[in-house]
HTML snippet that shows the backbone in 3Dmol.js (N, CA, C, O; Angstrom):
<script src="https://3Dmol.org/build/3Dmol-min.js"></script>
<div id="view" style="width:600px;height:400px;position:relative"></div>
<script>
const pdb = `
ATOM      1  N   MET A   1    -153.199 123.068 -83.758  1.00  0.00           N
ATOM      2  CA  MET A   1    -152.262 123.420 -83.868  1.00  0.00           C
ATOM      3  C   MET A   1    -152.374 124.770 -82.640  1.00  0.00           C
ATOM      4  O   MET A   1    -152.951 125.712 -83.184  1.00  0.00           O
ATOM      5  N   ALA A   2    -152.119 124.998 -81.666  1.00  0.00           N
ATOM      6  CA  ALA A   2    -152.057 126.530 -80.715  1.00  0.00           C
ATOM      7  C   ALA A   2    -150.908 126.714 -81.299  1.00  0.00           C
ATOM      8  O   ALA A   2    -150.187 125.854 -81.805  1.00  0.00           O
ATOM      9  N   VAL A   3    -150.640 128.507 -81.187  1.00  0.00           N
ATOM     10  CA  VAL A   3    -149.590 129.389 -81.388  1.00  0.00           C
ATOM     11  C   VAL A   3    -148.708 128.755 -80.771  1.00  0.00           C
ATOM     12  O   VAL A   3    -148.859 128.109 -79.734  1.00  0.00           O
ATOM     13  N   VAL A   4    -147.357 128.976 -81.629  1.00  0.00           N
ATOM     14  CA  VAL A   4    -145.975 128.732 -81.542  1.00  0.00           C
ATOM     15  C   VAL A   4    -145.590 129.642 -79.905  1.00  0.00           C
ATOM     16  O   VAL A   4    -145.326 130.843 -79.953  1.00  0.00           O
ATOM     17  N   GLU A   5    -145.607 128.987 -78.737  1.00  0.00           N
ATOM     18  CA  GLU A   5    -144.720 130.241 -77.183  1.00  0.00           C
ATOM     19  C   GLU A   5    -142.962 129.643 -77.642  1.00  0.00           C
ATOM     20  O   GLU A   5    -142.370 128.682 -78.133  1.00  0.00           O
ATOM     21  N   LEU A   6    -142.666 131.468 -76.865  1.00  0.00           N
ATOM     22  CA  LEU A   6    -141.356 130.986 -77.317  1.00  0.00           C
ATOM     23  C   LEU A   6    -140.661 130.785 -75.686  1.00  0.00           C
ATOM     24  O   LEU A   6    -141.262 130.695 -74.615  1.00  0.00           O
ATOM     25  N   GLU A   7    -139.508 130.762 -75.903  1.00  0.00           N
ATOM     26  CA  GLU A   7    -139.233 130.815 -73.725  1.00  0.00           C
ATOM     27  C   GLU A   7    -138.960 132.651 -73.652  1.00  0.00           C
ATOM     28  O   GLU A   7    -138.689 133.318 -74.650  1.00  0.00           O
ATOM     29  N   LYS A   8    -139.055 133.016 -72.746  1.00  0.00           N
ATOM     30  CA  LYS A   8    -139.200 134.744 -72.367  1.00  0.00           C
ATOM     31  C   LYS A   8    -137.607 135.047 -73.167  1.00  0.00           C
ATOM     32  O   LYS A   8    -137.477 136.109 -73.775  1.00  0.00           O
ATOM     33  N   VAL A   9    -136.504 134.102 -73.116  1.00  0.00           N
ATOM     34  CA  VAL A   9    -134.889 135.330 -73.296  1.00  0.00           C
ATOM     35  C   VAL A   9    -135.658 134.972 -75.528  1.00  0.00           C
ATOM     36  O   VAL A   9    -135.406 135.863 -76.339  1.00  0.00           O
ATOM     37  N   ALA A  10    -136.286 133.959 -75.916  1.00  0.00           N
ATOM     38  CA  ALA A  10    -135.882 134.031 -77.316  1.00  0.00           C
ATOM     39  C   ALA A  10    -136.698 134.807 -77.640  1.00  0.00           C
ATOM     40  O   ALA A  10    -136.106 135.452 -78.504  1.00  0.00           O
ATOM     41  N   ARG A  11    -138.268 135.459 -77.499  1.00  0.00           N
ATOM     42  CA  ARG A  11    -138.444 136.280 -77.603  1.00  0.00           C
ATOM     43  C   ARG A  11    -138.084 137.567 -77.583  1.00  0.00           C
ATOM     44  O   ARG A  11    -138.297 138.464 -78.398  1.00  0.00           O
ATOM     45  N   GLU A  12    -137.259 137.555 -76.105  1.00  0.00           N
ATOM     46  CA  GLU A  12    -136.589 139.118 -75.793  1.00  0.00           C
ATOM     47  C   GLU A  12    -136.182 139.427 -77.583  1.00  0.00           C
ATOM     48  O   GLU A  12    -136.489 140.510 -78.081  1.00  0.00           O
ATOM     49  N   ALA A  13    -135.668 138.635 -78.186  1.00  0.00           N
ATOM     50  CA  ALA A  13    -133.972 138.315 -78.495  1.00  0.00           C
ATOM     51  C   ALA A  13    -134.985 138.780 -79.957  1.00  0.00           C
ATOM     52  O   ALA A  13    -134.826 139.998 -80.049  1.00  0.00           O
ATOM     53  N   LEU A  14    -135.680 138.436 -80.794  1.00  0.00           N
ATOM     54  CA  LEU A  14    -136.144 138.163 -80.821  1.00  0.00           C
ATOM     55  C   LEU A  14    -136.830 139.518 -81.902  1.00  0.00           C
ATOM     56  O   LEU A  14    -136.695 139.805 -83.092  1.00  0.00           O
ATOM     57  N   LEU A  15    -137.855 140.297 -80.357  1.00  0.00           N
ATOM     58  CA  LEU A  15    -138.969 141.259 -81.242  1.00  0.00           C
ATOM     59  C   LEU A  15    -136.975 142.505 -80.638  1.00  0.00           C
ATOM     60  O   LEU A  15    -136.910 143.461 -81.411  1.00  0.00           O
ATOM     61  N   GLY A  16    -136.056 142.514 -79.870  1.00  0.00           N
ATOM     62  CA  GLY A  16    -134.961 142.794 -80.476  1.00  0.00           C
ATOM     63  C   GLY A  16    -133.897 143.318 -81.695  1.00  0.00           C
ATOM     64  O   GLY A  16    -133.237 144.340 -81.883  1.00  0.00           O
ATOM     65  N   ASP A  17    -134.200 141.457 -82.740  1.00  0.00           N
ATOM     66  CA  ASP A  17    -134.489 142.025 -84.253  1.00  0.00           C
ATOM     67  C   ASP A  17    -135.489 141.948 -84.265  1.00  0.00           C
ATOM     68  O   ASP A  17    -135.619 143.046 -83.724  1.00  0.00           O
ATOM     69  N   LEU A  18    -136.571 141.601 -84.407  1.00  0.00           N
ATOM     70  CA  LEU A  18    -137.310 143.113 -85.742  1.00  0.00           C
ATOM     71  C   LEU A  18    -137.146 144.523 -84.996  1.00  0.00           C
ATOM     72  O   LEU A  18    -136.688 145.537 -85.522  1.00  0.00           O
ATOM     73  N   ARG A  19    -137.513 144.429 -83.937  1.00  0.00           N
ATOM     74  CA  ARG A  19    -137.353 146.239 -83.839  1.00  0.00           C
ATOM     75  C   ARG A  19    -136.138 147.045 -84.822  1.00  0.00           C
ATOM     76  O   ARG A  19    -136.287 148.132 -85.380  1.00  0.00           O
ATOM     77  N   THR A  20    -135.002 146.234 -84.847  1.00  0.00           N
ATOM     78  CA  THR A  20    -133.968 146.531 -85.633  1.00  0.00           C
ATOM     79  C   THR A  20    -134.304 146.356 -86.789  1.00  0.00           C
ATOM     80  O   THR A  20    -134.429 147.494 -87.241  1.00  0.00           O
ATOM     81  N   PHE A  21    -134.562 145.552 -87.663  1.00  0.00           N
ATOM     82  CA  PHE A  21    -134.688 144.968 -89.131  1.00  0.00           C
ATOM     83  C   PHE A  21    -136.312 145.734 -89.560  1.00  0.00           C
ATOM     84  O   PHE A  21    -136.900 145.768 -90.641  1.00  0.00           O
ATOM     85  N   MET A  22    -136.654 146.247 -88.310  1.00  0.00           N
ATOM     86  CA  MET A  22    -137.289 147.753 -89.007  1.00  0.00           C
ATOM     87  C   MET A  22    -137.354 149.048 -89.054  1.00  0.00           C
ATOM     88  O   MET A  22    -137.965 149.894 -89.707  1.00  0.00           O
ATOM     89  N   ASP A  23    -136.335 149.005 -87.937  1.00  0.00           N
ATOM     90  CA  ASP A  23    -135.742 150.336 -88.078  1.00  0.00           C
ATOM     91  C   ASP A  23    -134.479 151.031 -89.038  1.00  0.00           C
ATOM     92  O   ASP A  23    -134.183 152.202 -89.276  1.00  0.00           O
ATOM     93  N   GLU A  24    -134.016 149.992 -89.373  1.00  0.00           N
ATOM     94  CA  GLU A  24    -133.003 149.465 -90.487  1.00  0.00           C
ATOM     95  C   GLU A  24    -133.181 149.022 -92.008  1.00  0.00           C
ATOM     96  O   GLU A  24    -132.439 149.509 -92.860  1.00  0.00           O
ATOM     97  N   GLU A  25    -133.793 148.448 -92.218  1.00  0.00           N
ATOM     98  CA  GLU A  25    -134.467 148.001 -93.502  1.00  0.00           C
ATOM     99  C   GLU A  25    -135.728 148.937 -93.560  1.00  0.00           C
ATOM    100  O   GLU A  25    -135.571 150.036 -94.093  1.00  0.00           O
ATOM    101  N   LEU A  26    -136.933 148.613 -93.073  1.00  0.00           N
ATOM    102  CA  LEU A  26    -138.181 149.982 -93.917  1.00  0.00           C
ATOM    103  C   LEU A  26    -137.937 151.640 -92.753  1.00  0.00           C
ATOM    104  O   LEU A  26    -138.674 152.618 -92.624  1.00  0.00           O
ATOM    105  N   LYS A  27    -136.833 151.363 -92.222  1.00  0.00           N
ATOM    106  CA  LYS A  27    -136.796 152.453 -91.650  1.00  0.00           C
ATOM    107  C   LYS A  27    -138.550 153.341 -91.018  1.00  0.00           C
ATOM    108  O   LYS A  27    -139.163 154.395 -91.187  1.00  0.00           O
ATOM    109  N   THR A  28    -138.662 152.171 -90.333  1.00  0.00           N
ATOM    110  CA  THR A  28    -139.764 152.429 -89.933  1.00  0.00           C
ATOM    111  C   THR A  28    -139.452 151.908 -88.479  1.00  0.00           C
ATOM    112  O   THR A  28    -139.393 150.680 -88.527  1.00  0.00           O
ATOM    113  N   PRO A  29    -139.223 152.394 -87.168  1.00  0.00           N
ATOM    114  CA  PRO A  29    -138.972 151.629 -85.844  1.00  0.00           C
ATOM    115  C   PRO A  29    -140.245 151.811 -85.115  1.00  0.00           C
ATOM    116  O   PRO A  29    -141.139 152.655 -85.174  1.00  0.00           O
ATOM    117  N   LEU A  30    -139.997 150.532 -84.266  1.00  0.00           N
ATOM    118  CA  LEU A  30    -141.228 150.526 -83.837  1.00  0.00           C
ATOM    119  C   LEU A  30    -141.504 150.447 -81.865  1.00  0.00           C
ATOM    120  O   LEU A  30    -140.605 150.211 -81.059  1.00  0.00           O
ATOM    121  N   GLY A  31    -142.492 150.629 -81.630  1.00  0.00           N
ATOM    122  CA  GLY A  31    -142.056 150.782 -80.118  1.00  0.00           C
ATOM    123  C   GLY A  31    -142.156 149.212 -79.761  1.00  0.00           C
ATOM    124  O   GLY A  31    -142.211 148.363 -80.651  1.00  0.00           O
ATOM    125  N   GLN A  32    -142.180 148.831 -78.112  1.00  0.00           N
ATOM    126  CA  GLN A  32    -142.942 147.983 -77.644  1.00  0.00           C
ATOM    127  C   GLN A  32    -143.583 147.046 -78.047  1.00  0.00           C
ATOM    128  O   GLN A  32    -143.156 145.982 -78.494  1.00  0.00           O
ATOM    129  N   PHE A  33    -145.039 147.512 -77.861  1.00  0.00           N
ATOM    130  CA  PHE A  33    -146.531 146.924 -78.330  1.00  0.00           C
ATOM    131  C   PHE A  33    -145.795 146.728 -79.328  1.00  0.00           C
ATOM    132  O   PHE A  33    -144.955 145.838 -79.195  1.00  0.00           O
ATOM    133  N   ASP A  34    -145.831 147.255 -80.262  1.00  0.00           N
ATOM    134  CA  ASP A  34    -145.997 147.470 -82.180  1.00  0.00           C
ATOM    135  C   ASP A  34    -144.919 146.066 -82.242  1.00  0.00           C
ATOM    136  O   ASP A  34    -144.782 145.353 -83.236  1.00  0.00           O
ATOM    137  N   SER A  35    -144.473 145.949 -81.410  1.00  0.00           N
ATOM    138  CA  SER A  35    -143.261 144.807 -82.399  1.00  0.00           C
ATOM    139  C   SER A  35    -143.865 143.712 -81.437  1.00  0.00           C
ATOM    140  O   SER A  35    -143.597 142.601 -81.894  1.00  0.00           O
ATOM    141  N   GLU A  36    -144.593 143.635 -80.254  1.00  0.00           N
ATOM    142  CA  GLU A  36    -144.578 142.217 -79.671  1.00  0.00           C
ATOM    143  C   GLU A  36    -146.211 142.080 -80.611  1.00  0.00           C
ATOM    144  O   GLU A  36    -146.472 141.164 -81.390  1.00  0.00           O
ATOM    145  N   PHE A  37    -146.991 143.067 -80.320  1.00  0.00           N
ATOM    146  CA  PHE A  37    -148.567 142.633 -81.198  1.00  0.00           C
ATOM    147  C   PHE A  37    -147.902 142.366 -82.740  1.00  0.00           C
ATOM    148  O   PHE A  37    -148.717 141.558 -83.184  1.00  0.00           O
ATOM    149  N   LEU A  38    -146.676 142.618 -84.053  1.00  0.00           N
ATOM    150  CA  LEU A  38    -145.975 141.840 -85.294  1.00  0.00           C
ATOM    151  C   LEU A  38    -145.858 140.687 -84.770  1.00  0.00           C
ATOM    152  O   LEU A  38    -146.448 139.836 -85.435  1.00  0.00           O
ATOM    153  N   LEU A  39    -145.102 140.102 -83.421  1.00  0.00           N
ATOM    154  CA  LEU A  39    -144.044 139.513 -83.450  1.00  0.00           C
ATOM    155  C   LEU A  39    -145.425 138.015 -83.321  1.00  0.00           C
ATOM    156  O   LEU A  39    -145.258 136.921 -83.860  1.00  0.00           O
ATOM    157  N   ASP A  40    -146.621 138.386 -82.525  1.00  0.00           N
ATOM    158  CA  ASP A  40    -147.491 137.886 -81.777  1.00  0.00           C
ATOM    159  C   ASP A  40    -148.111 137.272 -83.681  1.00  0.00           C
ATOM    160  O   ASP A  40    -147.930 136.072 -83.891  1.00  0.00           O
ATOM    161  N   PHE A  41    -148.505 137.776 -84.391  1.00  0.00           N
ATOM    162  CA  PHE A  41    -148.750 137.830 -85.956  1.00  0.00           C
ATOM    163  C   PHE A  41    -147.944 137.449 -86.837  1.00  0.00           C
ATOM    164  O   PHE A  41    -148.493 137.024 -87.854  1.00  0.00           O
ATOM    165  N   LEU A  42    -146.711 137.441 -86.828  1.00  0.00           N
ATOM    166  CA  LEU A  42    -146.566 136.463 -87.435  1.00  0.00           C
ATOM    167  C   LEU A  42    -146.311 135.094 -87.352  1.00  0.00           C
ATOM    168  O   LEU A  42    -146.478 134.277 -88.258  1.00  0.00           O
ATOM    169  N   LEU A  43    -145.621 134.734 -85.466  1.00  0.00           N
ATOM    170  CA  LEU A  43    -145.871 133.710 -84.937  1.00  0.00           C
ATOM    171  C   LEU A  43    -147.940 133.258 -85.305  1.00  0.00           C
ATOM    172  O   LEU A  43    -148.149 132.064 -85.515  1.00  0.00           O
ATOM    173  N   GLU A  44    -148.281 133.517 -85.316  1.00  0.00           N
ATOM    174  CA  GLU A  44    -149.193 133.108 -85.059  1.00  0.00           C
ATOM    175  C   GLU A  44    -149.807 132.149 -86.746  1.00  0.00           C
ATOM    176  O   GLU A  44    -150.273 131.020 -86.903  1.00  0.00           O
ATOM    177  N   ARG A  45    -149.561 133.051 -87.529  1.00  0.00           N
ATOM    178  CA  ARG A  45    -149.580 133.017 -89.448  1.00  0.00           C
ATOM    179  C   ARG A  45    -148.213 132.071 -89.696  1.00  0.00           C
ATOM    180  O   ARG A  45    -148.037 131.157 -90.501  1.00  0.00           O
ATOM    181  N   LEU A  46    -147.390 132.600 -88.772  1.00  0.00           N
ATOM    182  CA  LEU A  46    -145.894 131.964 -89.745  1.00  0.00           C
ATOM    183  C   LEU A  46    -145.575 130.515 -88.943  1.00  0.00           C
ATOM    184  O   LEU A  46    -145.151 129.489 -89.474  1.00  0.00           O
ATOM    185  N   GLY A  47    -145.857 130.691 -87.685  1.00  0.00           N
ATOM    186  CA  GLY A  47    -145.582 129.514 -86.940  1.00  0.00           C
ATOM    187  C   GLY A  47    -145.539 128.344 -87.032  1.00  0.00           C
ATOM    188  O   GLY A  47    -144.404 127.886 -87.165  1.00  0.00           O
ATOM    189  N   PRO A  48    -146.827 127.240 -87.003  1.00  0.00           N
ATOM    190  CA  PRO A  48    -147.624 127.259 -87.781  1.00  0.00           C
ATOM    191  C   PRO A  48    -146.773 126.180 -89.234  1.00  0.00           C
ATOM    192  O   PRO A  48    -146.763 124.949 -89.216  1.00  0.00           O
ATOM    193  N   ALA A  49    -146.303 126.828 -90.073  1.00  0.00           N
ATOM    194  CA  ALA A  49    -145.820 126.111 -91.441  1.00  0.00           C
ATOM    195  C   ALA A  49    -144.262 125.595 -91.141  1.00  0.00           C
ATOM    196  O   ALA A  49    -143.691 124.520 -91.324  1.00  0.00           O
ATOM    197  N   VAL A  50    -143.771 127.125 -90.486  1.00  0.00           N
ATOM    198  CA  VAL A  50    -142.658 126.451 -90.239  1.00  0.00           C
ATOM    199  C   VAL A  50    -142.680 125.814 -89.080  1.00  0.00           C
ATOM    200  O   VAL A  50    -141.756 126.017 -88.292  1.00  0.00           O
ATOM    201  N   TYR A  51    -143.746 124.910 -88.740  1.00  0.00           N
ATOM    202  CA  TYR A  51    -143.087 124.180 -87.616  1.00  0.00           C
ATOM    203  C   TYR A  51    -143.839 122.976 -88.187  1.00  0.00           C
ATOM    204  O   TYR A  51    -143.676 122.019 -87.430  1.00  0.00           O
ATOM    205  N   ASN A  52    -144.536 122.693 -89.150  1.00  0.00           N
ATOM    206  CA  ASN A  52    -144.638 121.786 -89.543  1.00  0.00           C
ATOM    207  C   ASN A  52    -143.700 121.529 -90.798  1.00  0.00           C
ATOM    208  O   ASN A  52    -143.765 120.404 -91.293  1.00  0.00           O
ATOM    209  N   GLN A  53    -142.922 122.362 -91.306  1.00  0.00           N
ATOM    210  CA  GLN A  53    -141.704 121.911 -92.163  1.00  0.00           C
ATOM    211  C   GLN A  53    -140.578 121.050 -91.016  1.00  0.00           C
ATOM    212  O   GLN A  53    -139.944 120.005 -90.865  1.00  0.00           O
ATOM    213  N   ALA A  54    -140.816 122.037 -90.548  1.00  0.00           N
ATOM    214  CA  ALA A  54    -139.368 121.460 -89.400  1.00  0.00           C
ATOM    215  C   ALA A  54    -139.732 120.470 -89.094  1.00  0.00           C
ATOM    216  O   ALA A  54    -138.753 119.811 -88.746  1.00  0.00           O
ATOM    217  N   LEU A  55    -140.966 119.699 -88.967  1.00  0.00           N
ATOM    218  CA  LEU A  55    -140.970 118.062 -88.854  1.00  0.00           C
ATOM    219  C   LEU A  55    -140.824 117.317 -90.101  1.00  0.00           C
ATOM    220  O   LEU A  55    -140.042 116.380 -90.264  1.00  0.00           O
ATOM    221  N   LEU A  56    -141.466 117.697 -90.794  1.00  0.00           N
ATOM    222  CA  LEU A  56    -141.180 117.366 -92.116  1.00  0.00           C
ATOM    223  C   LEU A  56    -139.209 116.738 -92.400  1.00  0.00           C
ATOM    224  O   LEU A  56    -138.812 115.584 -92.559  1.00  0.00           O
ATOM    225  N   ASP A  57    -138.544 117.809 -92.369  1.00  0.00           N
ATOM    226  CA  ASP A  57    -137.674 118.162 -92.438  1.00  0.00           C
ATOM    227  C   ASP A  57    -137.350 116.612 -91.598  1.00  0.00           C
ATOM    228  O   ASP A  57    -137.225 115.528 -92.169  1.00  0.00           O
ATOM    229  N   ALA A  58    -137.275 116.806 -90.400  1.00  0.00           N
ATOM    230  CA  ALA A  58    -136.795 116.327 -88.945  1.00  0.00           C
ATOM    231  C   ALA A  58    -137.471 114.686 -89.504  1.00  0.00           C
ATOM    232  O   ALA A  58    -136.507 113.928 -89.396  1.00  0.00           O
ATOM    233  N   GLN A  59    -138.183 114.208 -89.815  1.00  0.00           N
ATOM    234  CA  GLN A  59    -138.983 112.689 -90.323  1.00  0.00           C
ATOM    235  C   GLN A  59    -138.190 112.649 -91.666  1.00  0.00           C
ATOM    236  O   GLN A  59    -137.875 111.467 -91.804  1.00  0.00           O
ATOM    237  N   ALA A  60    -137.698 113.396 -92.762  1.00  0.00           N
ATOM    238  CA  ALA A  60    -136.498 112.869 -93.579  1.00  0.00           C
ATOM    239  C   ALA A  60    -134.766 112.357 -92.994  1.00  0.00           C
ATOM    240  O   ALA A  60    -133.904 111.482 -93.073  1.00  0.00           O
ATOM    241  N   VAL A  61    -135.026 113.317 -92.554  1.00  0.00           N
ATOM    242  CA  VAL A  61    -133.183 112.871 -91.886  1.00  0.00           C
ATOM    243  C   VAL A  61    -133.183 111.733 -90.661  1.00  0.00           C
ATOM    244  O   VAL A  61    -132.179 111.092 -90.348  1.00  0.00           O
ATOM    245  N   LEU A  62    -134.935 111.556 -89.810  1.00  0.00           N
ATOM    246  CA  LEU A  62    -134.879 110.056 -89.080  1.00  0.00           C
ATOM    247  C   LEU A  62    -135.723 109.149 -90.427  1.00  0.00           C
ATOM    248  O   LEU A  62    -136.766 108.865 -89.838  1.00  0.00           O
ATOM    249  N   SER A  63    -135.812 108.789 -91.279  1.00  0.00           N
ATOM    250  CA  SER A  63    -136.433 108.359 -91.998  1.00  0.00           C
ATOM    251  C   SER A  63    -135.163 107.933 -93.183  1.00  0.00           C
ATOM    252  O   SER A  63    -135.250 107.154 -94.132  1.00  0.00           O
ATOM    253  N   ALA A  64    -133.966 108.776 -92.714  1.00  0.00           N
ATOM    254  CA  ALA A  64    -132.873 107.692 -93.796  1.00  0.00           C
ATOM    255  C   ALA A  64    -132.122 107.066 -93.406  1.00  0.00           C
ATOM    256  O   ALA A  64    -131.649 105.980 -93.739  1.00  0.00           O
ATOM    257  N   ARG A  65    -131.785 108.456 -91.833  1.00  0.00           N
ATOM    258  CA  ARG A  65    -131.060 107.357 -90.274  1.00  0.00           C
ATOM    259  C   ARG A  65    -131.551 105.465 -90.336  1.00  0.00           C
ATOM    260  O   ARG A  65    -130.992 104.370 -90.406  1.00  0.00           O
ATOM    261  N   PHE A  66    -132.392 105.815 -90.287  1.00  0.00           N
ATOM    262  CA  PHE A  66    -132.941 105.001 -90.144  1.00  0.00           C
ATOM    263  C   PHE A  66    -133.515 103.377 -91.485  1.00  0.00           C
ATOM    264  O   PHE A  66    -134.196 102.353 -91.440  1.00  0.00           O
ATOM    265  N   GLU A  67    -133.023 103.818 -92.055  1.00  0.00           N
ATOM    266  CA  GLU A  67    -132.498 103.592 -93.695  1.00  0.00           C
ATOM    267  C   GLU A  67    -131.478 102.698 -93.383  1.00  0.00           C
ATOM    268  O   GLU A  67    -131.437 101.479 -93.219  1.00  0.00           O
ATOM    269  N   SER A  68    -130.466 103.823 -93.332  1.00  0.00           N
ATOM    270  CA  SER A  68    -128.876 103.196 -93.135  1.00  0.00           C
ATOM    271  C   SER A  68    -129.022 101.887 -91.839  1.00  0.00           C
ATOM    272  O   SER A  68    -128.786 100.684 -91.956  1.00  0.00           O
ATOM    273  N   LEU A  69    -129.594 102.822 -90.378  1.00  0.00           N
ATOM    274  CA  LEU A  69    -129.533 101.093 -89.472  1.00  0.00           C
ATOM    275  C   LEU A  69    -130.385 100.214 -89.929  1.00  0.00           C
ATOM    276  O   LEU A  69    -130.498  99.456 -88.965  1.00  0.00           O
ATOM    277  N   SER A  70    -131.325  99.654 -91.081  1.00  0.00           N
ATOM    278  CA  SER A  70    -131.389  98.907 -91.225  1.00  0.00           C
ATOM    279  C   SER A  70    -130.810  98.365 -92.487  1.00  0.00           C
ATOM    280  O   SER A  70    -131.266  97.503 -93.238  1.00  0.00           O
ATOM    281  N   GLU A  71    -129.588  99.129 -92.565  1.00  0.00           N
ATOM    282  CA  GLU A  71    -129.303  98.478 -93.848  1.00  0.00           C
ATOM    283  C   GLU A  71    -127.563  98.206 -93.472  1.00  0.00           C
ATOM    284  O   GLU A  71    -126.663  97.980 -94.280  1.00  0.00           O
ATOM    285  N   ASP A  72    -127.463  98.329 -91.820  1.00  0.00           N
ATOM    286  CA  ASP A  72    -126.037  97.598 -91.161  1.00  0.00           C
ATOM    287  C   ASP A  72    -126.920  97.229 -90.941  1.00  0.00           C
ATOM    288  O   ASP A  72    -127.428  97.161 -92.060  1.00  0.00           O
ATOM    289  N   LEU A  73    -127.987  96.697 -89.930  1.00  0.00           N
ATOM    290  CA  LEU A  73    -128.490  95.665 -89.435  1.00  0.00           C
ATOM    291  C   LEU A  73    -127.924  94.332 -90.625  1.00  0.00           C
ATOM    292  O   LEU A  73    -127.153  93.377 -90.526  1.00  0.00           O
ATOM    293  N   THR A  74    -128.717  94.856 -91.638  1.00  0.00           N
ATOM    294  CA  THR A  74    -128.722  92.970 -92.090  1.00  0.00           C
ATOM    295  C   THR A  74    -127.211  93.226 -93.186  1.00  0.00           C
ATOM    296  O   THR A  74    -127.055  92.146 -93.757  1.00  0.00           O
ATOM    297  N   ALA A  75    -126.362  93.992 -93.544  1.00  0.00           N
ATOM    298  CA  ALA A  75    -124.875  93.389 -92.945  1.00  0.00           C
ATOM    299  C   ALA A  75    -124.434  93.047 -91.697  1.00  0.00           C
ATOM    300  O   ALA A  75    -123.207  93.047 -91.596  1.00  0.00           O
ATOM    301  N   LEU A  76    -125.170  92.699 -90.521  1.00  0.00           N
ATOM    302  CA  LEU A  76    -124.543  92.032 -89.481  1.00  0.00           C
ATOM    303  C   LEU A  76    -125.011  90.579 -89.774  1.00  0.00           C
ATOM    304  O   LEU A  76    -124.453  89.756 -89.048  1.00  0.00           O
ATOM    305  N   GLU A  77    -126.007  90.003 -90.770  1.00  0.00           N
ATOM    306  CA  GLU A  77    -126.716  89.276 -90.581  1.00  0.00           C
ATOM    307  C   GLU A  77    -125.364  87.911 -90.411  1.00  0.00           C
ATOM    308  O   GLU A  77    -124.145  88.061 -90.334  1.00  0.00           O
ATOM    309  N   LYS A  78    -126.024  86.883 -90.400  1.00  0.00           N
ATOM    310  CA  LYS A  78    -124.827  85.870 -90.352  1.00  0.00           C
ATOM    311  C   LYS A  78    -126.059  85.227 -91.088  1.00  0.00           C
ATOM    312  O   LYS A  78    -127.256  85.033 -90.872  1.00  0.00           O
ATOM    313  N   LEU A  79    -124.652  84.883 -92.570  1.00  0.00           N
ATOM    314  CA  LEU A  79    -125.689  83.515 -93.236  1.00  0.00           C
ATOM    315  C   LEU A  79    -125.626  82.061 -92.524  1.00  0.00           C
ATOM    316  O   LEU A  79    -124.598  81.627 -92.002  1.00  0.00           O
ATOM    317  N   GLU A  80    -127.084  81.236 -92.577  1.00  0.00           N
ATOM    318  CA  GLU A  80    -127.138  79.905 -92.168  1.00  0.00           C
ATOM    319  C   GLU A  80    -126.648  78.877 -93.053  1.00  0.00           C
ATOM    320  O   GLU A  80    -126.810  78.679 -94.257  1.00  0.00           O
ATOM    321  N   PRO A  81    -125.676  77.962 -91.684  1.00  0.00           N
ATOM    322  CA  PRO A  81    -125.214  76.640 -92.824  1.00  0.00           C
ATOM    323  C   PRO A  81    -126.480  75.995 -93.587  1.00  0.00           C
ATOM    324  O   PRO A  81    -127.578  76.085 -93.038  1.00  0.00           O
ATOM    325  N   ARG A  82    -126.385  75.467 -94.601  1.00  0.00           N
ATOM    326  CA  ARG A  82    -126.876  74.748 -95.523  1.00  0.00           C
ATOM    327  C   ARG A  82    -126.548  73.284 -95.132  1.00  0.00           C
ATOM    328  O   ARG A  82    -126.908  72.356 -95.856  1.00  0.00           O
TER     329      ARG A  82
END
`;
const viewer = $3Dmol.createViewer("view");
viewer.addModel(pdb, "pdb");
viewer.setStyle({}, {cartoon: {color: "spectrum"}});
viewer.zoomTo();
viewer.render();
</script>
């Protein structure tokens, strides 16, 4: 899988969040270049694992929903006359 690509607006928001976090929590201010470099690294390393987990979560939700739909369809079956 390729590196996770973000929309420009989402990327800019994450860069701002990352700079704020680093400055406030770790007392390490980051410039634009450093924050972009760090975000790219995190997306490359963490992106696939987060993406794959999201797929598994979606699959579980859909599986439960399809099971529910199957039960609903079974409940609609008509008894055949003898």
